[in-house]
C-alpha positions in Angstrom: 24.4 -75.5 4.9 26.8 -75.2 2.0 26.9 -73.0 -1.1 28.1 -73.7 -4.6 31.5 -72.6 -5.5 30.1 -69.9 -7.7 28.5 -68.2 -4.6 31.6 -68.7 -2.6 33.7 -66.7 -5.1 31.0 -63.9 -5.6 31.6 -60.6 -3.8 28.6 -59.2 -1.9 28.0 -55.4 -2.0 26.0 -53.1 0.2 23.5 -50.9 -1.6 25.7 -47.8 -1.0 28.8 -49.6 -2.2 27.1 -50.7 -5.4 25.7 -47.2 -6.1 29.2 -45.8 -5.5 30.8 -48.3 -7.9 28.1 -47.6 -10.6 28.7 -43.8 -10.2 32.4 -44.2 -10.6 32.0 -46.3 -13.7 29.5 -43.9 -15.3 31.6 -40.8 -14.5 34.7 -42.4 -15.9 33.0 -43.8 -19.0 31.0 -40.7 -19.8 32.9 -37.7 -18.6 31.2 -35.3 -21.1 28.3 -36.1 -23.4 26.0 -34.2 -25.7 22.3 -35.2 -25.4 19.4 -33.8 -27.4 15.8 -34.2 -26.4 12.6 -32.5 -25.4 12.3 -30.7 -22.1 9.5 -32.0 -19.8 8.6 -31.8 -16.1 10.6 -28.5 -15.9 10.6 -27.0 -12.4 12.6 -24.4 -10.4 12.5 -24.9 -6.6 13.6 -22.2 -4.1 17.3 -23.1 -4.6 17.1 -21.7 -8.2 18.4 -24.9 -9.8 16.7 -26.2 -13.0 15.3 -29.8 -12.6 13.8 -31.3 -15.8 13.6 -34.5 -17.9 15.0 -35.0 -21.4 12.9 -37.3 -23.4 12.5 -38.6 -26.9 10.0 -41.0 -28.4 11.3 -44.1 -26.6 13.0 -43.0 -23.4 13.7 -40.3 -20.9 16.7 -39.0 -18.7 16.7 -37.0 -15.5 18.7 -33.8 -15.7 19.7 -30.9 -13.5 21.3 -27.5 -14.3 22.8 -25.8 -11.3 22.3 -22.1 -10.7 26.0 -21.2 -11.4 25.8 -22.6 -15.0 22.6 -20.6 -15.7 24.5 -17.3 -16.2 25.5 -18.3 -19.7 21.9 -19.0 -20.8 20.5 -16.5 -23.3 17.0 -18.0 -23.2 14.6 -19.4 -20.6 14.1 -23.2 -20.8 10.5 -24.4 -20.8 8.5 -27.6 -21.2 8.2 -28.8 -24.8 11.4 -27.1 -26.0 13.9 -29.1 -28.0 17.4 -28.6 -26.6 20.9 -29.8 -27.0 22.7 -30.3 -23.7 26.3 -31.0 -22.7 27.1 -32.4 -19.3 28.3 -35.3 -17.2 26.5 -38.5 -16.3 26.4 -39.2 -12.6 24.4 -41.2 -10.0 22.5 -39.7 -7.1 23.5 -42.3 -4.6 20.7 -41.8 -1.9 18.0 -42.8 -4.5 20.1 -44.8 -6.9 19.0 -42.5 -9.8 21.4 -41.6 -12.6 21.1 -38.2 -14.1 22.7 -35.7 -16.4 24.5 -32.7 -14.8 24.0 -30.0 -17.6 26.8 -27.4 -18.1 25.7 -26.1 -21.5 22.2 -25.9 -23.1 21.4 -24.7 -26.6 18.0 -24.7 -28.3 17.5 -26.8 -31.4 16.1 -25.0 -34.5 16.2 -21.3 -33.6 19.5 -20.0 -32.1 19.8 -19.2 -28.4 19.8 -15.4 -29.0 16.8 -15.5 -31.4 14.9 -17.7 -28.9 15.7 -15.4 -26.0 14.6 -12.4 -28.2 11.3 -14.1 -29.0 10.7 -15.1 -25.3 11.4 -11.6 -23.9 9.4 -9.9 -26.6 6.4 -12.2 -25.9 6.6 -11.6 -22.1 7.0 -7.8 -22.3 4.3 -7.5 -24.9 2.0 -9.5 -22.5 2.8 -6.9 -19.8 1.8 -4.1 -22.1 5.3 -2.6 -22.3 4.9 -2.1 -26.1 1.4 -0.7 -25.9 1.1 2.5 -27.9 -1.2 4.0 -25.3 1.6 4.2 -22.7 4.1 5.9 -25.0 4.9 9.5 -24.2 4.2 12.3 -26.8 7.3 13.5 -28.6 8.3 17.2 -28.3 7.2 19.6 -30.9 10.4 21.6 -30.8 13.3 19.3 -29.7 16.2 21.6 -29.0 18.0 19.9 -26.0 19.0 16.4 -27.0 20.8 13.7 -24.9 22.5 10.9 -26.8 23.2 7.6 -25.1 25.8 5.7 -27.2 29.5 5.0 -27.5 31.7 8.1 -27.8 33.9 6.3 -30.4 31.2 4.6 -32.5 29.8 5.6 -35.9 26.4 6.5 -34.4 27.5 9.7 -32.6 29.4 10.8 -35.7 26.4 10.3 -38.0 24.1 12.1 -35.5 26.4 15.1 -35.1 27.0 15.3 -38.9 23.3 15.7 -39.6 22.6 18.1 -36.6 25.6 20.4 -37.5 24.3 20.9 -41.0 20.9 22.2 -39.7 20.4 26.0 -39.3 18.9 25.6 -35.8 20.5 26.1 -32.5 20.7 22.7 -30.8 22.2 21.6 -27.5 23.5 18.0 -27.7 24.7 16.1 -24.6 26.6 12.8 -25.1 26.2 10.2 -22.3 29.0 7.8 -23.1 28.3 4.1 -22.6 29.6 0.7 -24.0 27.2 -0.6 -26.6 28.4 -4.2 -26.7 30.1 -6.8 -24.6 29.7 -8.0 -21.0 27.9 -5.4 -18.8 27.0 -3.1 -21.7 23.2 -3.6 -21.1 23.5 -2.6 -17.4 25.6 0.4 -18.3 23.0 1.6 -21.0 20.1 1.1 -18.6 21.9 3.0 -15.8 22.7 5.9 -18.2 19.0 6.2 -19.2 17.9 6.2 -15.6 20.5 8.9 -14.7 19.3 11.0 -17.6 15.7 10.7 -16.4 16.8 11.7 -12.9 18.6 14.8 -14.3 15.7 15.9 -16.3 15.0 19.1 -14.3 18.6 20.0 -14.3 19.4 19.8 -18.0 15.8 20.0 -19.3 16.4 17.6 -22.2 13.5 17.4 -24.7 14.4 13.9 -26.1 16.9 11.1 -25.6 18.5 9.2 -28.5 19.5 5.6 -27.6 21.3 3.5 -30.2 24.5 2.4 -32.0 25.6 1.5 -35.5 24.9 -1.7 -37.3 26.3 -5.2 -36.4 25.4 -8.8 -35.9 22.7 -10.0 -33.5 25.4 -10.6 -30.9 26.7 -7.1 -31.3 23.3 -5.6 -30.9 22.3 -7.9 -28.1 22.7 -5.2 -25.3 19.6 -3.4 -26.7 17.6 -6.7 -26.5 18.2 -7.0 -22.7 15.2 -6.6 -20.4 17.0 -4.0 -18.2 17.4 -1.7 -21.2 13.8 -2.2 -22.4 12.4 -1.3 -19.0 14.7 1.7 -18.5 13.6 3.0 -21.9 9.9 2.5 -21.1 10.2 4.0 -17.6 12.2 7.0 -18.6 10.2 10.3 -18.0 11.8 11.9 -21.1 10.6 10.9 -24.5 13.0 8.3 -26.1 14.0 7.5 -29.7 15.6 4.1 -30.3 18.0 4.1 -33.2 19.9 0.8 -33.3 21.7 -0.7 -36.2 20.4 -0.6 -39.8 16.8 -0.4 -41.0 16.3 -4.2 -41.0 17.5 -4.5 -37.4 14.7 -4.5 -34.8 15.5 -4.7 -31.1 13.5 -4.9 -27.9 14.4 -1.3 -27.1 12.9 -0.2 -30.5 9.6 -1.6 -29.4 9.7 -0.1 -25.9 10.8 3.4 -27.1 8.4 6.2 -27.8 9.7 6.3 -31.4 11.8 3.9 -33.5 14.3 5.3 -36.0 15.7 2.9 -38.5 19.3 4.3 -38.0 21.0 6.9 -35.9 21.2 9.2 -39.0 17.4 8.8 -39.4 16.9 9.8 -35.7 18.9 13.0 -36.3 17.0 13.7 -39.5 13.7 13.3 -37.6 14.8 16.0 -35.2 15.8 18.4 -38.0 12.7 17.5 -39.9 10.6 18.2 -36.8 12.1 21.7 -36.5 11.7 22.3 -40.2 8.1 21.3 -40.0 7.6 23.6 -37.1 9.2 26.4 -39.0 7.0 25.7 -42.1 3.9 25.6 -39.9 4.9 28.9 -38.3 5.5 30.5 -41.6 2.2 29.2 -43.0 0.4 30.4 -39.9 2.1 33.8 -40.1 1.1 34.2 -43.7 -2.5 33.2 -42.9 -2.6 35.5 -39.9 -1.4 38.5 -42.1 -3.9 37.8 -44.8 -6.7 37.4 -42.3 -5.8 40.7 -40.5 -5.6 42.5 -43.8 -9.0 41.3 -44.9 -10.5 42.1 -41.5 -9.0 45.6 -41.6 -10.4 46.2 -45.1 -13.8 45.0 -44.1 -13.9 47.2 -41.0 -12.7 50.2 -43.1 -15.6 49.7 -45.5 -18.1 49.3 -42.6 -16.8 52.5 -41.1 -17.2 54.4 -44.3 -20.7 53.1 -44.7 -21.6 54.1 -41.2 -20.1 57.5 -41.6 -22.5 58.2 -44.4 -25.5 57.2 -42.3 -24.4 59.2 -39.2 -26.5 62.3 -38.5 -25.5 65.5 -36.7 -25.1 64.4 -33.0 -26.3 67.8 -31.7 -29.7 67.3 -33.2 -30.0 63.8 -31.7 -28.9 65.2 -28.4 -31.7 67.9 -28.6 -34.3 65.3 -29.4 -33.1 63.1 -26.4 -33.2 66.1 -24.1 -36.8 67.0 -25.1 -37.8 63.3 -24.7 -36.2 63.2 -21.2 -38.0 66.4 -20.1 -41.4 65.0 -21.2 -40.8 61.7 -19.4 -39.7 63.5 -16.3 -42.8 65.7 -16.2 -45.0 62.6 -16.7 -43.1 60.8 -14.0 -43.6 63.7 -11.5 -47.3 63.8 -12.1 -47.6 60.0 -11.8 -45.7 60.0 -8.4 -47.8 62.9 -7.1 -51.1 61.1 -7.9 -49.7 57.9 -6.4 -48.6 59.6 -3.3 -52.0 61.2 -2.7 -53.8 57.9 -3.1 -51.4 56.2 -0.7 -52.0 59.1 1.8 -55.7 58.5 1.7 -55.3 54.8 2.1 -53.1 55.3 5.1 -55.6 57.6 6.8 -58.4 55.1 6.3 -56.3 52.2 7.7 -55.2 54.3 10.7 -58.9 54.9 11.6 -59.7 51.2 11.3 -56.7 50.4 13.4 -57.9 52.6 16.3 -61.1 50.6 16.4 -59.2 47.3 16.7 -56.4 48.3 19.0 -54.7 45.2 20.5 -54.4 46.8 23.9 -58.2 46.9 24.4 -58.5 43.2 23.4 -55.6 42.3 25.7 -57.2 44.0 28.6 -60.6 42.3 28.0 -58.8 38.9 27.8 -56.9 39.6 31.0 -60.2 40.3 32.9 -61.6 37.0 31.6 -58.5 35.1 32.7 -58.6 36.6 36.2 -62.3 35.7 36.6 -61.7 32.1 35.4 -58.7 31.9 37.8 -60.7 33.0 40.8 -63.5 30.5 40.0 -60.9 27.8 39.6 -59.4 28.5 43.0 -62.8 28.4 44.7 -63.7 25.1 43.0 -60.3 23.7 43.8 -60.8 24.5 47.6 -64.2 22.8 47.6 -62.8 19.8 45.9 -59.9 19.5 48.4 -62.2 19.8 51.4 -64.5 17.1 50.0 -61.6 14.8 49.3 -60.2 15.4 52.8 -63.5 14.5 54.4 -63.8 11.3 52.3 -60.2 10.4 53.2 -60.8 10.7 56.9 -64.0 8.7 56.6 -62.3 5.9 54.7 -59.4 5.9 57.2 -61.8 5.4 60.1 -63.5 2.6 58.3 -60.2 1.0 57.6 -59.1 1.3 61.2 -62.3 -0.3 62.5 -61.6 -3.3 60.2 -57.9 -3.6 61.1 -57.3 -7.0 62.8 -54.3 -5.6 64.7 -56.7 -3.1 66.4 -58.6 -6.0 67.9 -55.3 -7.3 69.3 -54.9 -4.0 71.1 -58.0 -4.7 73.1 -56.4 -7.8 74.7 -57.0 -10.5 72.0 -54.3 -12.6 70.4 -53.8 -14.9 67.4 -52.3 -18.3 67.9 -50.3 -20.1 65.2 -49.5 -23.8 65.3 -45.8 -24.6 64.8 -44.1 -25.4 62.5 -46.8 -25.1 59.7 -48.0 -21.7 61.0 -51.7 -22.5 60.7 -54.0 -20.3 62.9 -55.5 -22.2 65.8 -59.3 -21.7 66.2 -60.1 -24.7 68.4 -58.2 -26.4 71.3 -58.5 -29.7 69.5 -56.3 -28.5 66.7 -53.2 -28.8 68.9 -51.8 -31.5 71.1 -50.0 -31.4 74.4 -46.4 -30.6 74.2 -46.8 -29.0 70.7 -45.2 -25.6 70.2 -47.3 -22.6 69.2 -46.7 -18.9 68.6 -49.1 -16.3 70.0 -49.4 -13.0 68.2 -50.1 -10.0 70.5 -50.7 -6.3 69.9 -47.0 -5.8 70.4 -44.7 -8.7 69.8 -45.4 -12.5 70.0 -44.9 -15.4 72.4 -43.5 -18.9 71.7 -45.2 -21.4 74.0 -45.5 -25.1 74.6 -49.0 -26.6 75.2 -49.4 -28.3 78.6 -53.0 -29.3 78.2 -55.9 -28.9 75.8 -59.1 -27.6 77.6 -62.4 -27.3 75.7 -64.0 -24.9 78.3 -62.6 -21.5 79.1 -60.8 -21.3 82.4 -59.8 -18.4 84.4 -57.3 -16.1 82.9 -53.7 -17.2 83.5 -54.4 -20.9 84.1 -53.4 -21.9 80.5 -49.9 -20.4 80.8 -47.1 -22.8 80.4 -43.8 -22.8 82.2 -42.1 -22.4 78.8 -44.4 -19.4 78.1 -43.7 -17.8 81.5 -40.0 -18.3 81.0 -40.1 -16.7 77.6 -42.3 -13.9 78.8 -39.9 -13.3 81.8 -37.0 -13.3 79.4 -38.8 -10.9 77.1 -38.4 -13.0 73.9 -40.7 -11.9 71.1 
């Protein structure tokens, strides 16, 4: 069989060789490309890699973003999100599928930071982290203050400037941290956690967490989940004061109080103390006025009562006469009552003598003894009569006992092997085995002959029977 020249010059590839050639061509032709599309079929297996499909109205492309490249992501990819991806086109040779290996992913529309902010806000809000019911009450008199911020930033200077102008004795502790850059969020969260752990040692009343103004990137450390959870879980009431008044961060929502600026946070503390001082002054003035009015009212009541008060000696004399009269009447009442009780007691004693329990007990004892003697006599007669009846019944039973008949020399013959009692010689055959029941024991015999008439005693004995009798078998 011959092939055309075209086929003779054509090179034949294996599947693996062809996939390898296609992969080499694609990787050399498209080393890096930007692709925009909608994320679909998004999944994250146990390896932690992102597997998804980029699609538009007319086509779709498989894509994967390995775990190492995910560190630069500020947001969480999800199905339906429009994204812009940079990566390399390659072929997965075992299946012959070509796909995009994504190195960089950015959302389209909102920026990556803004999208990450909205996603984290939505997730923490769904968990109830921003619920006002879980926020801790703020101190009435904040005197010990911890400030978590940069030691060189404008925030600490603004806070100290306001607090130093106040006339109140305040203790301020600076916990220095970085407020922007790589690792700043972890450092802030760790500082808040340490402050909560040292609560009993330093007895802080409130913690200020914040920094001065800046761009969204500069303030991003306060939008990290670690900082939000540390603020929410801190056992000490927290005030978040980040950026300017228009800047709102995740830590502002998780804190127990949001201050628009660090200066406003310090002014809140001073205003809180001023409010307490005003309240104390107002309460002191109200207390003084109330006490003065009450003293004046009691003074007037005392003056009025003093006019109505009579000579106490006269009242004492009247009470003494009243007591003497009541005492005399009481003695007479007790005497009459005692006499009546004495008469009643004598009457009851006489009646009791007539109904002494000992006499009744003696009478009942005699009756019991008489009944007992009568019962013994009747019981003896009953036993004697029962014994006589028992002996009579036993004699009757003995006379009807079939074994007693055997004792007079009779026997009972059973046909073997069915055990039927033999009443007639015709019921057995010669050579048949029988068993003879005696008064004591039994004999197993073989019939030699069947005789209708009664022979002399001893003639019907068989050799088998004699042998068994001689051997003493029973």
